[in-house]
C-alpha positions as CSV (number, residue, x, y, z in Angstrom):
1,M,0.0,0.0,0.0
2,R,2.8,2.4,0.9
3,S,4.6,1.8,-2.5
4,I,1.4,2.8,-4.4
5,S,1.1,6.0,-2.2
6,K,4.7,6.9,-3.0
7,A,4.2,6.3,-6.7
8,V,1.1,8.5,-6.7
9,I,3.0,11.3,-4.8
10,V,5.9,11.1,-7.3
11,C,3.5,11.3,-10.2
12,V,1.7,14.3,-8.8
13,L,4.9,16.1,-8.1
14,L,6.1,15.4,-11.6
15,L,2.9,16.8,-13.0
16,L,3.1,19.9,-10.8
17,L,6.8,20.6,-11.5
18,P,6.2,22.6,-14.7
19,A,3.5,24.7,-13.0
20,L,5.8,25.4,-10.1
21,S,8.7,26.4,-12.2
22,F,6.3,28.6,-14.3
23,A,5.0,30.3,-11.2
24,A,8.6,31.0,-10.1
25,N,9.2,32.9,-13.4
26,D,6.2,35.2,-12.8
27,E,6.8,38.5,-11.2
28,T,5.1,41.8,-10.8
29,I,7.0,45.0,-11.6
30,H,5.9,48.6,-11.3
31,G,7.3,51.1,-13.7
32,K,6.9,53.7,-16.4
33,V,6.2,52.9,-20.1
34,V,9.0,54.7,-21.9
35,R,8.4,53.4,-25.4
36,V,5.7,51.9,-27.4
37,K,7.2,49.8,-30.2
38,D,3.9,48.8,-31.9
39,G,0.4,47.9,-30.9
40,D,1.4,44.9,-28.7
41,T,5.0,45.7,-27.6
42,V,6.2,48.3,-25.1
43,V,9.3,49.1,-23.1
44,V,9.0,49.6,-19.3
45,A,11.5,51.3,-17.0
46,P,11.2,49.6,-13.6
47,A,10.5,52.0,-10.7
48,E,13.2,50.3,-8.6
49,G,15.7,50.8,-11.4
50,G,17.6,48.2,-13.3
51,E,17.2,46.8,-16.8
52,F,14.3,48.0,-18.9
53,L,11.7,45.3,-19.8
54,V,10.7,44.7,-23.4
55,C,7.1,43.5,-22.9
56,R,5.0,41.7,-25.5
57,L,1.4,42.1,-24.3
58,Y,-0.1,38.7,-23.5
59,G,-3.2,37.5,-25.4
60,I,-3.3,40.1,-28.2
61,D,-1.9,40.4,-31.7
62,A,-1.9,43.9,-33.2
63,P,-1.5,44.8,-36.9
64,E,2.2,45.1,-38.0
65,G,3.6,48.6,-38.6
66,K,3.4,48.4,-42.4
67,Q,0.0,46.6,-42.3
68,A,-3.3,48.3,-42.7
69,Y,-4.2,49.8,-39.3
70,G,-0.7,49.2,-37.9
71,E,0.1,52.8,-37.2
72,E,-3.3,53.4,-35.7
73,S,-2.9,50.5,-33.3
74,T,0.5,51.8,-32.2
75,K,-0.9,55.3,-31.7
76,A,-3.8,53.9,-29.6
77,L,-1.4,52.1,-27.3
78,K,0.8,55.2,-27.0
79,T,-2.3,57.2,-26.0
80,L,-3.3,54.6,-23.5
81,I,0.0,54.1,-21.6
82,L,3.1,56.0,-22.9
83,G,4.7,57.9,-20.1
84,Q,2.3,56.3,-17.6
85,Q,2.9,54.3,-14.5
86,V,1.8,50.7,-14.8
87,A,2.0,47.4,-13.1
88,V,3.5,44.6,-15.2
89,R,2.9,40.9,-14.4
90,T,5.2,38.7,-16.4
91,K,4.5,35.3,-17.8
92,G,7.7,33.9,-19.3
93,R,9.3,34.9,-22.5
94,D,8.5,34.6,-26.2
95,Q,10.7,33.2,-29.0
96,Y,12.4,36.7,-29.4
97,G,13.3,37.0,-25.7
98,R,10.6,39.5,-24.9
99,K,8.8,39.1,-21.6
100,I,5.2,38.1,-22.0
101,C,3.2,40.7,-19.9
102,F,-0.1,41.5,-18.5
103,I,-0.2,45.3,-18.1
104,Q,-2.4,47.2,-15.6
105,K,-2.9,50.9,-15.5
106,G,-4.7,51.4,-12.3
107,E,-7.7,49.1,-12.5
108,L,-7.6,49.0,-16.4
109,D,-6.4,45.7,-18.0
110,V,-4.5,47.3,-20.9
111,N,-4.2,44.1,-22.9
112,V,-8.0,43.5,-22.9
113,E,-8.7,47.1,-23.5
114,M,-6.6,47.2,-26.7
115,V,-8.9,44.3,-28.0
116,R,-12.1,46.0,-26.7
117,Q,-11.2,49.2,-28.5
118,G,-10.6,47.3,-31.7
119,H,-6.8,47.9,-31.9
120,A,-5.8,44.3,-31.7
121,W,-7.1,40.7,-32.1
122,A,-7.5,38.3,-29.3
123,F,-4.6,36.0,-30.0
124,R,-6.5,32.8,-29.5
125,K,-3.6,30.6,-30.4
126,Y,-1.8,31.6,-27.2
127,L,-4.7,32.3,-24.9
128,N,-5.1,30.1,-21.8
129,Q,-7.8,29.9,-19.1
130,P,-8.9,31.8,-17.2
131,N,-8.1,34.6,-19.7
132,T,-9.7,33.3,-22.8
133,S,-13.3,34.5,-22.3
134,A,-12.4,38.1,-21.5
135,Y,-10.3,38.5,-24.6
136,V,-12.8,36.7,-26.9
137,A,-15.7,38.7,-25.5
138,A,-13.7,42.0,-25.9
139,E,-13.0,41.1,-29.6
140,D,-16.7,40.2,-30.2
141,E,-17.7,43.5,-28.7
142,A,-15.3,45.5,-30.9
143,K,-16.4,43.6,-34.0
144,Q,-20.1,44.2,-33.3
145,A,-19.6,47.9,-32.6
146,K,-17.2,48.2,-35.6
147,R,-14.5,49.8,-33.5
148,G,-10.9,50.4,-34.7
149,L,-9.7,47.9,-37.2
150,W,-13.2,46.4,-37.4
151,Q,-14.3,49.4,-39.4
152,Q,-12.4,47.8,-42.3
153,P,-14.5,45.5,-44.5
154,N,-12.2,42.5,-44.1
155,P,-9.3,43.2,-41.8
156,Q,-6.3,40.9,-42.2
157,P,-5.1,39.2,-39.1
158,P,-1.4,40.0,-38.3
159,W,-0.5,36.3,-38.3
160,D,-1.8,36.0,-41.9
161,Y,0.1,39.2,-42.9
162,R,3.3,37.8,-41.4
163,A,2.9,34.4,-43.1
164,L,2.4,36.2,-46.5
165,S,5.4,38.5,-45.8
166,R,7.7,35.5,-45.2
167,R,6.9,34.0,-48.6
């Protein structure tokens, strides 16, 4: 009986190990947005000093700079947070080494707000629970209200634009 219990404990620990290491990588940083690179990437100067954070906003994908609505998306994010104090919760890194971030300005979830205003898509490919419903609902709301990029008759998702650009 004891050997089964030990085996179960070992299995549970092995299953939890990735989650525990993921949680260890998460941190919350307070700082000032010093640069908006595009509609889903910003640079934050931590309030306590140290290395600037290049943050890729979690859960959204904004039009590329040369893509239709790319400049408008970047401008919208600048208006929303450039020069502002924010709280940044990190969630690992992307393939380019940028921190994946949730950004709060006061009570405002900046990531979801960019989608709600129609300046970005909900990036369903990378959304995980419990966040999925808020992002998808924000996108549906923006589409229905024809906000931002949804004013275009057939907006091209950035992932399609990038795929075509690579060819």
